C-alpha positions in Angstrom: -44.2 12.2 34.3 -44.6 15.6 35.1 -41.3 17.8 35.0 -40.8 21.3 36.2 -39.1 24.0 33.9 -36.0 23.4 36.0 -35.8 19.9 35.5 -36.3 20.4 31.7 -33.7 23.3 31.7 -31.2 20.8 33.8 -31.9 18.0 31.2 -31.3 20.4 28.2 -28.2 21.6 29.6 -27.0 18.0 30.1 -27.7 17.0 26.4 -26.1 20.4 25.3 -23.0 19.5 27.4 -22.9 16.1 25.8 -23.0 17.7 22.4 -20.2 20.0 23.3 -18.0 17.0 24.4 -18.7 15.0 21.1 -17.5 18.3 19.2 -14.4 18.0 21.2 -14.1 14.2 20.2 -14.6 15.1 16.7 -12.1 18.2 16.7 -9.4 15.8 18.2 -10.1 13.2 15.8 -10.2 15.1 12.5 -8.5 18.1 13.2 -11.0 20.9 14.1 -12.0 23.7 11.8 -9.3 23.4 9.2 -10.7 19.9 8.4 -14.3 21.0 9.0 -13.9 23.9 6.5 -12.8 21.6 3.7 -16.3 20.1 3.6 -18.9 21.6 1.4 -22.5 21.9 2.4 -23.3 19.0 0.3 -20.8 17.0 2.4 -22.3 18.0 5.5 -25.8 16.8 4.6 -24.4 13.4 3.6 -22.4 13.0 6.9 -25.7 13.9 8.7 -27.8 11.5 6.9 -25.2 8.7 7.5 -25.6 9.1 11.1 -29.2 9.7 11.1 -29.4 6.2 9.3 -27.1 4.8 11.9 -29.5 5.9 14.7 -32.5 4.7 12.8 -31.0 1.3 12.4 -30.3 1.3 16.1 -33.8 2.4 16.9 -35.1 -0.4 14.8 -33.0 -3.0 16.5 -34.0 -1.8 19.9 -30.7 -0.5 21.0 -31.7 2.7 22.5 -28.4 3.5 23.7 -26.8 3.4 20.5 -29.7 5.3 19.1 -28.8 8.1 21.5 -25.3 8.0 20.9 -25.9 8.6 17.4 -28.3 11.3 17.7 -25.8 13.0 19.8 -23.3 12.7 17.0 -25.9 14.0 14.6 -26.3 17.1 16.8 -22.8 17.6 17.2 -22.2 17.4 13.3 -25.0 19.8 12.7 -23.2 22.1 15.1 -19.9 21.7 13.1 -21.6 22.2 9.8 -23.2 25.4 11.2 -20.0 26.6 12.6 -18.3 25.9 9.2 -21.3 27.8 7.4 -20.7 30.6 9.8 -17.0 31.0 9.3 -17.5 30.7 5.4 -20.3 33.4 5.5 -18.3 35.7 7.6 -20.5 35.6 10.7 
């Protein structure tokens, strides 16, 4: 399947939007940056691994919708970890 640069850019924007929406869900559920900043870097890595494992299990079962859902969560968690890191580092 041949994609134009515009098609690829649109797909990326859609995915980034999904990650942003998942971050909003996470913030509403867990309390935002004040909760996130209670996590040390080790815990962030553990949380990412947990959701990566869930994505892998879904993939192995052939449940690609569940796989995709968990990959969006992994991406959103990575963003949260980076935001927390940057706040702690004064960036």
